[in-house]
N, C-alpha and C positions, 0 to 999 in steps of 0.2 A: 500632330503639331500643325497649328494653323499657318496661313501664309503670312500673317503679321509676325509671328514668332520667327519664321525662316528668314524674313526681311531684316529683322532686328539683329540677327547674328553678324552679318557682314557690316552692318552700320556700327555695331559695337567695336568690332575689330578696327574699322577705319577711324572711329573716334580715339581709341587708344593710341594708334599710331600717330595721329595729328597732335595728341596731347604730349606724347613722347618727343615729337619733333619740336613742339613749342618750348618744352623744357631745355632742349639742348640748343636750339637755334635762337632762343629769346625773342620770338617774333609774335606779335599780338595776333597776327591773322590765323596762325595755327591754333591759338587758344580759342578764338571765335568759332572757327570751323570745327574744331574738335568738340567744343561745348554743344554746338547745334546738333552735331550727329550723335553725341551722347544722349541728349534729350529725346532726339528722334528715335534712337534705339530703345530707350526706356519706355516711351509712349507705345511704340509697336509692340514691345514685349508685354506690357500690361494689357493692351487690347487683345493680344493673342492669347494670354493665359485666361482672360475673362470669357473669350469665346469658346474656349475649350471646356 
């Protein structure tokens, strides 16, 4: 498992938490932060899988 994949796991968890908060609190800031971290986790995961 590469470093990129290891970094992607906490980013994905944080993104899911932010998106859940966005759904419950109805604040656009949580949507933006959750979306950015979701994209970051996906990019890190794809790089990690391609390097393996």
